[in-house]
Structure formats: structure tokens, C-alpha cells
MDTraj code that builds the backbone (N, CA, C; nanometers):
import mdtraj as md
import numpy as np

residues = "UNK UNK UNK UNK UNK UNK UNK UNK UNK UNK UNK UNK UNK UNK UNK UNK UNK UNK UNK UNK UNK UNK UNK UNK UNK UNK UNK UNK UNK UNK UNK UNK UNK UNK UNK UNK UNK UNK UNK UNK UNK UNK UNK UNK UNK UNK UNK UNK UNK UNK UNK UNK UNK UNK UNK UNK UNK UNK UNK UNK UNK UNK UNK UNK UNK UNK UNK UNK UNK UNK UNK UNK UNK UNK UNK UNK UNK UNK UNK UNK UNK UNK UNK UNK UNK UNK UNK UNK UNK UNK UNK UNK UNK UNK UNK UNK UNK UNK UNK UNK UNK UNK UNK UNK UNK UNK UNK UNK UNK UNK UNK UNK UNK UNK UNK UNK UNK UNK UNK UNK UNK UNK UNK UNK UNK UNK UNK UNK UNK UNK UNK UNK UNK UNK UNK UNK UNK UNK UNK UNK UNK UNK UNK UNK UNK UNK UNK UNK UNK UNK UNK UNK UNK UNK UNK UNK UNK UNK UNK UNK UNK UNK UNK UNK UNK UNK UNK UNK UNK UNK UNK UNK UNK UNK UNK UNK UNK UNK UNK UNK UNK UNK UNK".split()
xyz = np.array([
    [-2.8934, -1.7711, -0.6474],
    [-2.7795, -1.7414, -0.5751],
    [-2.6548, -1.7877, -0.5740],
    [-2.6330, -1.8967, -0.6642],
    [-2.4883, -1.9384, -0.7129],
    [-2.4315, -1.8268, -0.7641],
    [-2.4824, -1.7410, -0.8606],
    [-2.4372, -1.6414, -0.9092],
    [-2.3707, -1.5279, -0.7898],
    [-2.4250, -1.5214, -0.7004],
    [-2.3690, -1.4283, -0.6058],
    [-2.2422, -1.4544, -0.5561],
    [-2.2519, -1.5863, -0.5302],
    [-2.1355, -1.6439, -0.4651],
    [-1.9913, -1.6408, -0.5781],
    [-2.0517, -1.6741, -0.7127],
    [-1.9326, -1.6737, -0.8254],
    [-1.9082, -1.5123, -0.8343],
    [-2.0003, -1.4278, -0.8105],
    [-1.9650, -1.2733, -0.8493],
    [-1.8725, -1.2290, -0.7257],
    [-1.8992, -1.2891, -0.6012],
    [-1.7900, -1.2541, -0.4875],
    [-1.6281, -1.2966, -0.5361],
    [-1.6441, -1.4178, -0.5689],
    [-1.5185, -1.4780, -0.6146],
    [-1.4348, -1.3991, -0.7035],
    [-1.5210, -1.3635, -0.8010],
    [-1.4464, -1.3104, -0.9081],
    [-1.4532, -1.1561, -0.9142],
    [-1.4925, -1.1120, -0.8167],
    [-1.4593, -0.9722, -0.7475],
    [-1.3558, -0.9642, -0.6747],
    [-1.3364, -1.0908, -0.6001],
    [-1.2179, -1.0803, -0.5097],
    [-1.1161, -1.0772, -0.5971],
    [-1.0786, -1.1776, -0.6853],
    [-0.9768, -1.2130, -0.7639],
    [-0.9468, -1.0911, -0.8516],
    [-1.0504, -1.0411, -0.9398],
    [-1.0403, -0.9197, -1.0117],
    [-0.9551, -0.8030, -0.9385],
    [-1.0581, -0.7823, -0.8225],
    [-0.9755, -0.6584, -0.7251],
    [-0.8359, -0.6995, -0.6761],
    [-0.8078, -0.7972, -0.6421],
    [-0.6636, -0.7995, -0.5843],
    [-0.5740, -0.7965, -0.7081],
    [-0.5900, -0.8545, -0.8133],
    [-0.4835, -0.8396, -0.9510],
    [-0.4762, -0.6978, -0.9708],
    [-0.6229, -0.6251, -0.9952],
    [-0.5779, -0.4813, -1.0157],
    [-0.5165, -0.4104, -0.9089],
    [-0.5425, -0.4508, -0.7797],
    [-0.4790, -0.3548, -0.6831],
    [-0.3202, -0.4329, -0.6768],
    [-0.2962, -0.5114, -0.6939],
    [-0.1490, -0.5521, -0.6928],
    [-0.0817, -0.4835, -0.8089],
    [-0.1353, -0.4559, -0.9363],
    [-0.0728, -0.3980, -1.0405],
    [-0.0602, -0.2539, -0.9950],
    [-0.2050, -0.1801, -0.9795],
    [-0.1908, -0.0684, -0.9122],
    [-0.0845, -0.0125, -0.8150],
    [-0.0806, -0.0860, -0.7312],
    [0.0034, -0.1061, -0.5975],
    [0.1621, -0.0831, -0.6577],
    [0.2127, -0.1744, -0.7335],
    [0.3219, -0.1598, -0.7765],
    [0.3671, -0.0505, -0.8729],
    [0.2616, -0.0367, -0.9523],
    [0.2838, 0.1116, -1.0446],
    [0.3017, 0.2245, -0.9474],
    [0.2083, 0.2297, -0.8298],
    [0.2368, 0.3587, -0.7611],
    [0.3810, 0.3597, -0.6516],
    [0.4045, 0.2389, -0.6144],
    [0.5072, 0.2254, -0.5619],
    [0.6527, 0.2615, -0.6277],
    [0.6390, 0.2077, -0.7468],
    [0.7655, 0.2354, -0.8258],
    [0.7683, 0.3971, -0.8885],
    [0.6339, 0.4500, -0.9116],
    [0.6097, 0.5904, -0.9309],
    [0.6734, 0.6859, -0.8404],
    [0.6386, 0.6401, -0.7260],
    [0.6607, 0.7257, -0.5944],
    [0.8364, 0.7185, -0.6056],
    [0.9029, 0.6468, -0.6058],
    [1.0402, 0.6446, -0.6394],
    [1.1096, 0.7167, -0.7542],
    [1.0009, 0.6973, -0.8542],
    [1.0630, 0.7649, -0.9723],
    [1.0249, 0.9217, -0.9733],
    [0.9170, 0.9683, -0.9285],
    [0.8996, 1.0974, -0.9011],
    [0.9854, 1.1745, -0.8220],
    [1.0328, 1.1116, -0.7211],
    [1.1605, 1.1747, -0.6095],
    [1.3011, 1.1820, -0.7037],
    [1.3184, 1.0682, -0.7598],
    [1.4444, 1.0774, -0.8378],
    [1.4488, 1.1640, -0.9491],
    [1.3318, 1.1989, -1.0140],
    [1.3181, 1.2925, -1.1265],
    [1.3330, 1.4296, -1.0579],
    [1.2728, 1.4550, -0.9512],
    [1.2677, 1.5789, -0.8749],
    [1.4225, 1.6237, -0.8571],
    [1.4903, 1.5268, -0.7904],
    [1.6400, 1.5480, -0.7755],
    [1.7243, 1.5455, -0.9083],
    [1.6632, 1.5669, -1.0015],
    [1.7490, 1.5722, -1.1586],
    [1.7969, 1.4300, -1.2007],
    [1.7219, 1.2977, -1.1555],
    [1.7741, 1.2014, -1.2250],
    [1.7031, 1.1683, -1.3524],
    [1.7641, 1.0766, -1.4239],
    [1.7079, 1.0349, -1.5650],
    [1.6311, 0.8770, -1.5094],
    [1.5279, 0.8501, -1.5327],
    [1.4650, 0.7104, -1.5105],
    [1.5287, 0.6188, -1.6440],
    [1.6006, 0.5240, -1.6090],
    [1.6419, 0.4282, -1.7317],
    [1.5661, 0.2873, -1.7293],
    [1.5090, 0.2670, -1.6060],
    [1.3833, 0.1466, -1.6046],
    [1.2754, 0.1678, -1.5293],
    [1.1753, 0.1229, -1.5776],
    [1.0409, 0.1118, -1.4821],
    [0.9743, 0.0041, -1.5079],
    [0.9678, -0.0861, -1.4338],
    [0.9165, -0.2095, -1.4586],
    [0.8056, -0.2592, -1.3586],
    [0.6749, -0.2656, -1.3907],
    [0.5698, -0.3294, -1.3217],
    [0.5983, -0.4736, -1.2859],
    [0.6370, -0.5513, -1.3924],
    [0.6265, -0.6961, -1.3679],
    [0.7346, -0.7261, -1.2870],
    [0.8833, -0.6546, -1.2912],
    [0.9738, -0.6943, -1.2003],
    [0.9740, -0.6262, -1.0789],
    [0.8842, -0.5259, -1.0605],
    [0.8507, -0.4167, -0.9574],
    [0.9951, -0.3588, -0.8782],
    [1.0319, -0.2861, -1.0275],
    [1.1687, -0.2130, -1.0175],
    [1.1875, -0.0789, -1.0812],
    [1.2769, -0.0023, -1.0663],
    [1.2786, 0.1018, -1.1306],
    [1.4406, 0.1289, -1.1238],
    [1.5001, 0.1935, -1.2169],
    [1.6467, 0.2357, -1.1959],
    [1.6769, 0.3891, -1.2624],
    [1.7536, 0.4395, -1.2026],
    [1.7798, 0.5791, -1.2544],
    [1.9152, 0.6198, -1.2769],
    [1.9746, 0.7263, -1.3375],
    [2.1080, 0.7425, -1.3515],
    [2.0961, 0.9031, -1.3057],
    [2.2232, 0.9596, -1.2450],
    [2.2246, 1.1045, -1.2014],
    [2.1573, 1.1223, -1.1134],
    [2.1251, 1.2630, -1.0840],
    [2.0471, 1.3243, -0.9778],
    [2.1460, 1.3646, -0.8441],
    [2.0991, 1.4531, -0.7921],
    [2.1711, 1.4969, -0.6957],
    [2.0618, 1.4820, -0.5270],
    [2.1265, 1.3981, -0.4405],
    [2.0365, 1.3660, -0.3428],
    [2.1175, 1.4247, -0.2243],
    [2.0366, 1.4735, -0.1210],
    [2.0838, 1.5075, 0.0061],
    [2.0450, 1.3919, 0.1214],
    [2.0620, 1.3993, 0.2249],
    [2.0175, 1.2971, 0.3225],
    [1.8618, 1.3053, 0.3213],
    [1.7878, 1.4325, 0.3096],
    [1.6765, 1.4512, 0.3258],
    [1.5879, 1.3734, 0.1803],
    [1.6439, 1.4048, 0.0653],
    [1.5640, 1.3641, -0.0649],
    [1.6452, 1.1926, -0.0826],
    [1.7381, 1.1510, -0.0259],
    [1.7752, 1.0314, -0.0491],
    [1.6769, 0.9576, 0.0752],
    [1.6542, 0.9966, 0.1810],
    [1.5638, 0.9343, 0.2603],
    [1.3999, 0.9479, 0.1845],
    [1.3651, 1.0468, 0.1293],
    [1.2349, 1.0336, 0.0602],
    [1.2426, 0.9594, -0.0406],
    [1.3331, 0.9287, -0.1504],
    [1.3310, 0.8402, -0.2581],
    [1.2999, 0.7031, -0.1788],
    [1.3617, 0.6779, -0.0845],
    [1.2995, 0.5494, -0.0339],
    [1.1628, 0.5206, 0.0427],
    [1.1592, 0.6398, 0.1084],
    [1.0207, 0.6057, 0.1671],
    [0.8823, 0.6373, 0.0832],
    [0.9130, 0.7217, -0.0732],
    [0.8260, 0.7325, -0.1439],
    [0.7452, 0.6210, -0.1920],
    [0.8089, 0.5042, -0.2099],
    [0.7549, 0.3729, -0.2524],
    [0.6591, 0.3368, -0.1702],
    [0.6321, 0.3589, -0.0358],
    [0.5341, 0.3270, 0.0292],
    [0.4202, 0.4393, 0.0563],
    [0.4819, 0.5764, 0.0407],
    [0.4029, 0.6975, 0.0755],
    [0.3038, 0.7262, -0.0318],
    [0.3555, 0.7149, -0.1457],
    [0.2425, 0.7287, -0.2715],
    [0.1488, 0.6586, -0.2552],
    [0.1461, 0.5221, -0.2688],
    [0.0404, 0.4490, -0.2490],
    [-0.0719, 0.4631, -0.1327],
    [0.0047, 0.5047, -0.0241],
    [-0.0713, 0.5261, 0.0889],
    [-0.1468, 0.6531, 0.0784],
    [-0.0801, 0.7495, 0.0286],
    [-0.1441, 0.8926, -0.0124],
    [-0.2632, 0.8440, -0.1116],
    [-0.2438, 0.8008, -0.2016],
    [-0.3534, 0.7593, -0.3193],
    [-0.4597, 0.7272, -0.2767],
    [-0.4216, 0.6058, -0.1714],
    [-0.5281, 0.5270, -0.0888],
    [-0.6272, 0.6186, -0.0194],
    [-0.5565, 0.7058, 0.0523],
    [-0.6374, 0.8088, 0.1291],
    [-0.7199, 0.8948, 0.0559],
    [-0.6836, 0.9661, -0.0518],
    [-0.7443, 1.0262, -0.1453],
    [-0.8520, 0.9382, -0.1983],
    [-0.8556, 0.8289, -0.2345],
    [-0.9330, 0.7744, -0.2971],
    [-1.0542, 0.7370, -0.1902],
    [-1.0132, 0.7006, -0.0557],
    [-1.1140, 0.6638, 0.0334],
    [-1.2286, 0.7874, 0.0561],
    [-1.1770, 0.8852, 0.0285],
    [-1.2818, 1.0222, 0.0323],
    [-1.3731, 1.0155, -0.0669],
    [-1.3426, 0.9339, -0.1683],
    [-1.4405, 0.9292, -0.2840],
    [-1.5379, 0.8069, -0.2545],
    [-1.5124, 0.7407, -0.1684],
    [-1.5966, 0.6148, -0.1700],
    [-1.7405, 0.6473, -0.0988],
    [-1.8364, 0.5781, -0.2036],
    [-1.9532, 0.6027, -0.1525],
    [-2.0347, 0.4699, -0.0929],
    [-2.0609, 0.5015, 0.0400],
    [-2.0847, 0.3957, 0.1344],
    [-2.2444, 0.3395, 0.0536],
    [-2.2918, 0.4110, 0.0062],
    [-2.4294, 0.3603, -0.0460],
    [-2.4512, 0.2698, -0.1496],
    [-2.3314, 0.2554, -0.2386],
    [-2.3205, 0.1862, -0.3544],
    [-2.3450, 0.0435, -0.3057],
    [-2.3974, -0.0385, -0.3698],
    [-2.4171, -0.1707, -0.3105],
    [-2.3394, -0.2943, -0.4179],
    [-2.2868, -0.2201, -0.5233],
    [-2.2427, -0.3136, -0.6353],
    [-2.1009, -0.4197, -0.5793],
    [-2.1341, -0.5354, -0.5900],
    [-2.0182, -0.5951, -0.4964],
    [-1.8746, -0.5798, -0.5529],
    [-1.8648, -0.5608, -0.6746],
    [-1.7256, -0.5169, -0.7197],
    [-1.6699, -0.4082, -0.6745],
    [-1.7474, -0.3137, -0.6885],
    [-1.7278, -0.1886, -0.6264],
    [-1.6480, -0.1781, -0.4826],
    [-1.7415, -0.2313, -0.4093],
    [-1.7188, -0.2675, -0.2569],
    [-1.5827, -0.3410, -0.2330],
    [-1.5632, -0.4543, -0.2996],
    [-1.4448, -0.5489, -0.2940],
    [-1.3314, -0.4652, -0.3412],
    [-1.3311, -0.4131, -0.4427],
    [-1.2227, -0.3458, -0.5184],
    [-1.1647, -0.2229, -0.4152],
    [-1.2702, -0.1396, -0.3630],
    [-1.2494, -0.0346, -0.2971],
    [-1.1643, -0.0866, -0.1447],
    [-1.2110, -0.1839, -0.1071],
    [-1.1430, -0.2575, 0.0237],
    [-1.0436, -0.2920, -0.0230],
    [-0.9802, -0.3779, -0.1321],
    [-0.8419, -0.4171, -0.1599],
    [-0.7712, -0.2740, -0.1806],
    [-0.8160, -0.2162, -0.2644],
    [-0.7355, -0.0901, -0.3236],
    [-0.7127, 0.0054, -0.1934],
    [-0.7869, 0.0215, -0.1080],
    [-0.7737, 0.1274, -0.0063],
    [-0.7154, 0.0654, 0.1264],
    [-0.6952, -0.0445, 0.1507],
    [-0.6506, -0.1203, 0.2461],
    [-0.4956, -0.1744, 0.2221],
    [-0.4811, -0.2283, 0.0843],
    [-0.3515, -0.2975, 0.0759],
    [-0.2340, -0.1971, 0.0922],
    [-0.2264, -0.0694, 0.0494],
    [-0.1247, 0.0071, 0.0647],
    [-0.0854, 0.0296, 0.1949],
    [-0.1740, 0.0251, 0.3037],
    [-0.1342, 0.0306, 0.4477],
    [-0.0700, -0.0611, 0.5065],
    [-0.1061, -0.2093, 0.4431],
    [-0.0136, -0.3243, 0.4787],
    [0.1260, -0.3214, 0.4573],
    [0.1713, -0.2345, 0.3614],
    [0.2987, -0.2408, 0.3398],
    [0.3908, -0.1611, 0.4333],
    [0.2992, -0.0891, 0.5274],
    [0.3633, -0.0209, 0.6541],
    [0.3951, -0.1090, 0.7602],
    [0.3907, -0.2368, 0.7302],
    [0.4125, -0.3483, 0.8320],
    [0.5684, -0.3852, 0.8388],
    [0.6202, -0.3671, 0.7044],
    [0.7750, -0.3819, 0.6783],
    [0.8427, -0.2592, 0.7584],
    [0.7586, -0.1374, 0.7473],
    [0.8289, -0.0035, 0.8152],
    [0.8179, -0.0242, 0.9614],
    [0.7340, -0.1089, 1.0372],
    [0.7343, -0.1544, 1.1688],
    [0.8304, -0.2271, 1.1972],
    [0.8750, -0.3494, 1.1003],
    [0.9152, -0.4724, 1.1632],
    [1.0821, -0.4108, 1.1226],
    [1.1235, -0.3868, 1.0105],
    [1.2480, -0.3827, 0.9680],
    [1.3454, -0.2896, 1.0501],
    [1.3001, -0.1874, 1.0782],
    [1.3678, -0.0819, 1.1841],
    [1.3994, -0.1615, 1.3259],
    [1.3245, -0.2377, 1.3481],
    [1.3583, -0.3285, 1.4727],
    [1.4644, -0.4295, 1.4572],
    [1.4729, -0.4769, 1.3105],
    [1.5504, -0.5778, 1.3032],
    [1.7182, -0.4885, 1.2673],
    [1.6930, -0.3632, 1.2186],
    [1.7606, -0.2744, 1.1807],
    [1.8537, -0.2507, 1.3205],
    [1.7793, -0.2193, 1.4100],
    [1.8466, -0.1756, 1.5517],
    [1.9440, -0.3044, 1.6011],
    [1.8791, -0.4280, 1.5678],
    [1.9751, -0.5370, 1.6128],
    [2.0697, -0.5866, 1.4804],
    [2.0874, -0.5052, 1.3921],
    [2.1735, -0.5430, 1.2987],
    [2.1334, -0.6603, 1.2054],
    [2.0183, -0.6660, 1.1796],
    [1.9666, -0.7744, 1.1119],
    [1.8794, -0.7399, 0.9766],
    [1.8710, -0.6196, 0.9574],
    [1.8038, -0.5998, 0.8294],
    [1.8381, -0.6235, 0.7192],
    [1.7361, -0.6494, 0.6242],
    [1.7983, -0.6701, 0.4613],
    [1.8664, -0.5389, 0.4391],
    [1.9775, -0.5489, 0.3797],
    [2.0592, -0.4607, 0.3273],
    [2.0159, -0.3686, 0.2019],
    [1.9462, -0.4367, 0.1292],
    [1.9024, -0.3477, -0.0035],
    [1.7296, -0.3258, 0.0191],
    [1.6581, -0.3110, 0.1311],
    [1.5504, -0.3060, 0.1154],
    [1.5242, -0.1435, 0.1550],
    [1.4115, -0.0916, 0.1039],
    [1.3910, 0.0451, 0.0996],
    [1.3894, 0.0981, 0.2398],
    [1.3551, 0.0451, 0.3444],
    [1.3536, 0.1016, 0.4997],
    [1.4574, 0.0726, 0.5327],
    [1.5406, -0.0141, 0.4959],
    [1.7124, -0.0033, 0.5451],
    [1.7899, 0.1045, 0.4697],
    [1.7585, 0.1297, 0.3570],
    [1.8137, 0.2679, 0.2999],
    [1.7613, 0.3825, 0.3330],
    [1.6387, 0.3908, 0.3886],
    [1.5857, 0.5246, 0.4502],
    [1.6522, 0.5239, 0.6047],
    [1.6644, 0.4284, 0.6539],
    [1.7150, 0.4352, 0.8027],
    [1.8789, 0.4901, 0.7680],
    [1.9421, 0.4163, 0.6671],
    [2.0878, 0.4843, 0.6504],
    [2.0987, 0.6302, 0.6084],
    [2.0116, 0.6683, 0.5309],
    [2.0058, 0.7829, 0.4788],
    [1.9707, 0.8912, 0.5745],
    [1.8398, 0.8591, 0.6740],
    [1.7946, 0.9496, 0.7400],
    [1.8678, 0.9459, 0.8880],
    [1.9133, 0.8588, 0.9317],
    [1.9673, 0.8594, 1.0577],
    [1.8859, 0.8792, 1.1692],
    [1.7526, 0.8509, 1.1410],
    [1.6295, 0.8622, 1.2366],
    [1.6328, 0.7313, 1.3209],
    [1.5890, 0.7433, 1.4360],
    [1.5742, 0.6305, 1.5418],
    [1.4845, 0.5385, 1.4887],
    [1.5417, 0.4042, 1.4847],
    [1.4628, 0.2926, 1.4172],
    [1.3211, 0.2795, 1.4978],
    [1.3111, 0.2965, 1.6331],
    [1.2012, 0.2854, 1.6662],
    [1.0929, 0.3731, 1.6737],
    [1.1462, 0.5262, 1.6411],
    [1.0626, 0.6379, 1.6069],
    [0.9911, 0.5792, 1.4566],
    [1.0782, 0.5287, 1.3841],
    [1.0100, 0.4895, 1.2427],
    [0.9130, 0.3865, 1.2791],
    [0.9275, 0.2817, 1.3513],
    [0.8320, 0.1842, 1.3615],
    [0.7230, 0.2501, 1.4236],
    [0.7211, 0.3247, 1.5168],
    [0.6025, 0.3981, 1.5844],
    [0.5253, 0.4710, 1.4995],
    [0.5842, 0.5237, 1.4162],
    [0.5085, 0.6179, 1.3135],
    [0.4565, 0.5079, 1.2001],
    [0.5202, 0.4441, 1.1799],
    [0.4568, 0.3405, 1.0540],
    [0.3402, 0.2572, 1.1445],
    [0.3446, 0.2171, 1.2383],
    [0.2315, 0.1560, 1.3253],
    [0.1175, 0.2569, 1.3229],
    [0.1408, 0.3928, 1.3466],
    [0.0690, 0.5000, 1.3447],
    [-0.0298, 0.5051, 1.2266],
    [0.0566, 0.5130, 1.1151],
    [0.0144, 0.5225, 1.0010],
    [-0.1005, 0.4004, 0.9485],
    [-0.0536, 0.2846, 1.0123],
    [-0.1083, 0.1847, 0.9598],
    [-0.2813, 0.1806, 1.0464],
    [-0.2609, 0.2034, 1.1730],
    [-0.4042, 0.2162, 1.2563],
    [-0.4785, 0.3188, 1.1722],
    [-0.4146, 0.4498, 1.1757],
    [-0.4998, 0.5408, 1.0875],
    [-0.5810, 0.5253, 0.9828],
    [-0.4850, 0.4485, 0.8837],
    [-0.5282, 0.4076, 0.7679],
    [-0.6406, 0.3097, 0.7772],
    [-0.6461, 0.2079, 0.8515],
    [-0.7708, 0.1066, 0.8927],
    [-0.8593, 0.1889, 0.9539],
    [-0.8480, 0.2879, 1.0319],
    [-0.9581, 0.3538, 1.1211],
    [-1.0274, 0.4352, 1.0022],
    [-0.9592, 0.5048, 0.8999],
    [-1.0335, 0.5915, 0.8126],
    [-1.1126, 0.4876, 0.7332],
    [-1.0762, 0.3723, 0.6885],
    [-1.1467, 0.2720, 0.6003],
    [-1.2691, 0.2201, 0.7026],
    [-1.2558, 0.2073, 0.8126],
    [-1.3404, 0.1977, 0.9071],
    [-1.4347, 0.3014, 0.8965],
    [-1.4153, 0.4049, 0.9044],
    [-1.4931, 0.5318, 0.9335],
    [-1.5850, 0.5637, 0.8112],
    [-1.5314, 0.5329, 0.6870],
    [-1.5880, 0.5442, 0.5800],
    [-1.6642, 0.4413, 0.5294],
    [-1.6749, 0.3258, 0.6062],
    [-1.7727, 0.1989, 0.5999],
    [-1.7341, 0.1020, 0.5021],
    [-1.5869, 0.1462, 0.4537],
    [-1.5450, 0.0479, 0.3504],
    [-1.5144, -0.1111, 0.4106],
    [-1.4847, -0.1005, 0.5070],
    [-1.4335, -0.2539, 0.5801],
    [-1.5785, -0.3155, 0.6155],
    [-1.6893, -0.2390, 0.6594],
    [-1.8048, -0.2914, 0.6986],
    [-1.8849, -0.3370, 0.5856],
    [-1.8981, -0.2695, 0.4725],
    [-1.9326, -0.3089, 0.3424],
    [-1.8926, -0.3918, 0.2774],
    [-1.7657, -0.4222, 0.3007],
    [-1.6795, -0.5597, 0.2449],
    [-1.7380, -0.6768, 0.3149],
    [-1.7189, -0.6542, 0.4575],
    [-1.7709, -0.7669, 0.5451],
    [-1.9378, -0.7923, 0.5217],
    [-2.0022, -0.6926, 0.5012],
    [-2.1422, -0.7371, 0.4813],
    [-2.1468, -0.7958, 0.3464],
    [-2.0832, -0.7799, 0.2451],
    [-2.1129, -0.8713, 0.1409],
    [-2.0657, -1.0132, 0.1520],
    [-1.9552, -1.0304, 0.2055],
    [-1.9270, -1.1692, 0.2463],
    [-2.0198, -1.2450, 0.3390],
    [-2.0768, -1.1749, 0.4290],
    [-2.1742, -1.2256, 0.5385],
    [-2.3002, -1.2629, 0.4323],
    [-2.3465, -1.1914, 0.3398],
    [-2.4689, -1.2234, 0.2832],
    [-2.4457, -1.3126, 0.2108],
    [-2.3357, -1.3602, 0.1320],
    [-2.3001, -1.4425, 0.0547],
    [-2.2972, -1.5925, 0.1251],
    [-2.2238, -1.5633, 0.2448],
    [-2.2220, -1.7195, 0.3328],
    [-2.3565, -1.7240, 0.3870],
    [-2.4382, -1.6433, 0.4277],
    [-2.5625, -1.6619, 0.4584],
    [-2.6597, -1.7069, 0.3572],
    [-2.6280, -1.6961, 0.2383],
    [-2.7265, -1.7268, 0.1086],
    [-2.7002, -1.9075, 0.1120],
    [-2.5681, -1.9305, 0.1433],
    [-2.5163, -2.0736, 0.1451],
    [-2.4453, -2.1245, 0.2759],
    [-2.5666, -2.1589, 0.3502],
    [-2.5489, -2.2271, 0.4765],
    [-2.4512, -2.3377, 0.4662],
    [-2.3584, -2.3614, 0.5582],
    [-2.2805, -2.5109, 0.5669],
    [-2.3716, -2.6172, 0.5661],
    [-2.3392, -2.7184, 0.4937],
    [-2.4121, -2.8315, 0.5082],
    [-2.3741, -2.9176, 0.6018],
])
top = md.Topology()
chain = top.add_chain()
for i, resn in enumerate(residues, 1):
    res = top.add_residue(resn, chain, resSeq=i)
    for name in ("N", "CA", "C"):
        top.add_atom(name, md.element.get_by_symbol(name[0]), res)
traj = md.Trajectory(xyz[None], top)
């Protein structure tokens, strides 16, 4: 049974490391895809520094807004697609832990899209953040953005619940805990 506890720990660590790498890649790829679609040339793409840079391009208020939102939207979109391929009957611990990490993590990036618009409305938002840049480009009421981000967060967690991703992860944790009662 000690092997099961170690397997869970290793699954959690490996899943979150892979998820962080994939999230950063998708986040920066989201920005890059919009920049390329607007005629820009990507000059830097770094996963380790979580950044990308571009030169050129022609941006409107809409495409400038999309450029800043795409860093959050692409990982969320990929997460939603991946959730539809989740097999709730698979009992492999790594599979369950990885799917939980990969499918849920992007939705937590929406928390910044809930909080920063509120800060923005009081003049306290970080100047170079994607959310602040989005609000500057779009001119959309910050409270509408906060409400939309909250709805997206709830929808993502609800989908993960409906697909049994959260329950299977929790059941794995409980089974390991029950195998090793507190002394």
C-alpha cells in the first residue's frame, strides 16, 4: 500500500509540472496566434520566461483585445476540448490526476479576469497585465468582464464535475488516505 501513496504523490508532482509547462505554452501560443493572424512576426517565444514578443502587425480595438484575451482563452478552450475525451472509467491514478490538473488549472486563470477588472475600475490594476491591456483596448465595462470570467470559471468547474473528473480525483485521494489511517 505504500506504493499507492507514493504513486499518488508522484502523479501529483508530475501532473502539475507537465500542466504548468503546457499551460504556459498554450498561453503564449494564444497570444502568438492572434499576433500572427494580424500580420505580426514572432521574435521571442519563451516557456521558461513565460513570454512572447512580436514586431509589426496591424491591430484594431477588436484584435488588440483578442491578443490580450487569447492567453487565457486558448488554454481554457483546449481544456474544454480535452474534457470531452476524458474516460471516467479509467482507474489509472496518473491519468486521473493529470486530467484534473490539466483540465481545471486553466479555469483558475480566470480569477485574474475577475479581480483585475474590479481593481481597474478603482484605478489600481497592474499596468502591464493582459487583463488591463484588454480593458484598455476594448473599453468594455470592467464589471461585465468580471461577471463573464466568473461565469466561465463556474462553467469550467461544472463541466469537470459533470465529466466526473473532480470526483475521480477526489476518490483517488480518499482511497489512499483510507489505506493509511492517521495514527
